[in-house]
C-alpha positions in Angstrom: -22.1 43.7 -55.9 -18.3 42.4 -57.5 -18.2 38.5 -57.9 -15.3 36.8 -57.6 -14.3 32.9 -58.3 -11.6 31.6 -56.6 -11.4 27.6 -57.3 -10.8 25.1 -55.0 -7.2 24.9 -54.1 -5.4 20.9 -55.3 -3.4 18.7 -53.5 0.7 19.5 -54.0 2.8 17.2 -56.1 5.1 16.6 -53.2 2.6 15.8 -50.6 1.6 12.9 -50.8 3.5 9.3 -51.4 4.4 8.0 -55.4 4.0 4.5 -56.5 6.6 2.3 -55.3 9.0 1.1 -58.2 7.0 -2.4 -59.6 7.0 -4.6 -62.9 2.9 -4.4 -62.1 0.8 -1.6 -63.3 -1.0 0.6 -60.9 -4.4 1.8 -61.7 -6.9 3.3 -59.3 -10.8 4.1 -59.9 -12.7 6.1 -57.4 -16.2 7.4 -57.1 -19.2 5.8 -57.1 -19.7 2.1 -58.3 -22.8 2.2 -59.9 -23.9 0.6 -63.6 -23.3 4.0 -65.7 -19.6 3.9 -64.2 -18.7 1.4 -66.7 -16.1 -0.7 -64.0 -17.5 -4.1 -64.3 -16.9 -3.8 -68.2 -13.6 -2.3 -67.5 -12.4 -5.8 -65.4 -14.4 -7.4 -68.2 -11.8 -5.9 -71.1 -8.6 -5.4 -69.5 -6.4 -7.7 -71.7 -4.9 -10.6 -69.3 -1.7 -10.0 -70.6 -1.2 -6.4 -69.2 -0.3 -7.0 -65.9 -1.9 -4.5 -63.2 -3.5 -4.1 -59.9 -6.6 -2.4 -59.9 -8.1 -0.5 -56.7 -11.6 0.5 -56.6 -12.0 2.9 -53.8 -15.6 3.9 -53.9 -19.1 1.9 -53.0 -22.1 1.8 -55.0 -25.3 -0.8 -55.8 -22.9 -2.5 -58.9 -20.2 -3.3 -56.1 -21.0 -7.0 -56.2 -21.2 -7.7 -59.7 -17.9 -6.2 -59.9 -17.1 -8.6 -57.7 -18.8 -11.5 -59.5 -16.6 -10.6 -63.0 -13.8 -10.7 -61.2 -14.2 -13.7 -59.5 -15.6 -15.2 -62.6 -12.3 -13.9 -64.4 -9.8 -15.0 -62.2 -11.3 -18.4 -61.8 -11.5 -18.9 -65.7 -7.7 -18.0 -66.4 -5.1 -19.0 -64.1 -2.6 -17.0 -66.0 -4.4 -14.0 -65.8 -2.2 -10.9 -65.2 -5.0 -8.4 -63.6 -5.8 -8.8 -60.1 -8.6 -6.3 -58.4 -8.4 -4.9 -54.7 -12.0 -3.5 -53.4 -11.1 -0.9 -50.8 -15.0 0.3 -50.3 -15.3 3.8 -48.9 -12.5 6.0 -48.2 -12.0 9.7 -46.6 -10.9 12.4 -49.0 -7.4 12.7 -48.0 -7.2 8.5 -47.6 -8.6 8.3 -51.4 -6.3 10.8 -52.8 -3.5 8.7 -50.9 -4.5 5.8 -53.1 -4.6 7.6 -56.4 -0.9 9.4 -55.3 0.3 5.6 -55.1 -0.8 4.7 -58.8 0.8 5.0 -61.6 -2.6 5.6 -63.6 -6.4 6.4 -62.4 -9.2 5.3 -64.9 -12.7 7.1 -65.5 -14.6 4.1 -67.5 -18.1 5.7 -67.6 -20.3 4.4 -70.2 -22.4 8.0 -69.8 -21.2 11.1 -70.6 -19.1 13.2 -68.0 -18.3 16.9 -67.6 -15.3 17.4 -66.0 -15.1 15.2 -62.9 -12.4 16.8 -60.2 -10.8 13.4 -59.9 -9.4 14.0 -63.2 -7.6 17.5 -61.8 -6.7 16.0 -58.2 -4.7 12.8 -59.9 -3.0 15.1 -62.5 -2.0 17.5 -59.6 -0.9 14.1 -57.7 1.0 13.5 -60.8 -1.1 10.2 -61.7 -1.7 10.0 -65.6 -5.6 9.7 -66.6 -7.2 6.7 -68.8 -10.3 7.7 -69.8 -13.6 7.0 -71.7 -13.9 8.7 -74.8 -16.6 11.8 -74.3 -16.2 15.3 -75.9 -14.4 16.9 -71.7 -12.6 14.0 -71.3 -10.7 13.8 -74.5 -10.1 17.6 -74.8 -8.4 16.7 -71.2 -6.3 14.4 -72.4 -5.5 16.2 -75.8 -4.8 19.1 -74.0 -2.1 18.2 -71.4 -0.9 14.9 -72.9 -1.0 13.2 -70.3 -3.2 10.3 -70.6 -5.1 8.1 -72.5 -8.8 7.9 -74.6 -10.7 4.3 -75.2 -14.0 3.8 -76.5 -15.9 1.1 -73.8 -18.2 0.1 -76.5 -15.5 -1.0 -79.0 -13.7 -4.4 -78.6 -10.2 -4.3 -78.2 -10.3 -0.3 -77.8 -9.4 -1.3 -74.3 -6.9 -3.5 -74.9 -5.0 -1.0 -77.3 -4.6 1.6 -74.6 -3.2 -0.9 -72.1 -0.8 -1.8 -74.4 0.5 1.5 -75.4 0.7 2.7 -71.5 2.6 -0.8 -70.3 5.4 -0.1 -72.7 5.5 3.3 -71.5 5.2 2.3 -68.3 8.1 -0.3 -69.1 10.5 2.6 -69.9 9.4 4.4 -66.9 7.8 7.3 -68.5 4.4 7.2 -66.5 5.0 9.9 -63.9 4.3 13.5 -64.3 6.6 15.6 -62.5 5.1 18.9 -62.9 2.0 20.5 -62.2 0.0 20.8 -65.6 0.1 24.5 -66.5 -4.0 24.8 -66.6 -3.9 23.6 -62.8 -1.1 25.7 -61.6 -3.9 28.5 -60.5 -4.9 26.1 -58.4 -2.0 24.9 -56.2 -2.3 25.9 -52.2 0.1 28.9 -52.8 -2.1 30.0 -55.9 -4.7 30.0 -53.9 -3.5 32.0 -50.5 -2.0 34.6 -52.8 -5.5 35.2 -54.7 -7.4 35.3 -51.5 -4.8 37.6 -50.1 -4.8 40.0 -53.2 -8.6 39.9 -53.2 -8.8 41.3 -49.4 -6.0 43.4 -49.6 -7.7 44.8 -52.6 
């Protein structure tokens, strides 16, 4: 028998609200909150001089440690530019809404990631990405030009990326206004057309 693969559709760029104008970066991390995901390390390493509101969507065994790291950081630096909001587990649609209202989606994993769907969803929604330096993730950033890469194991790498992101944010250059070419076959209309073509073949 013939086999046809039609990738699942991604959300449309115009479906969700985009970030409100702000002087503070809006960053989201969405997924399991586990040690290998590097979220606590991300909170520790983010430079205090770069103002950002970090929203964390998800639950897991590392959640309490992340909260402790943030509390320790906040108590030790009254001028810290980082604030963290823990949103817990949300529905898929609600998570997409948070991603769409963010300037950046971060994936700070300490272990190898293949190609998480959440990165495609973020780019489809107009949200740039900040990823740990791994071959597949670096390749996505290099092929689209819509994100930043840093090595969470090298001191200062996140600070350097954060400063570059802030500089672009200040001139209003973070929003993605058009779906990346590699995602266009997964737009809802393209998905529907592919199904129609398959059934009418």
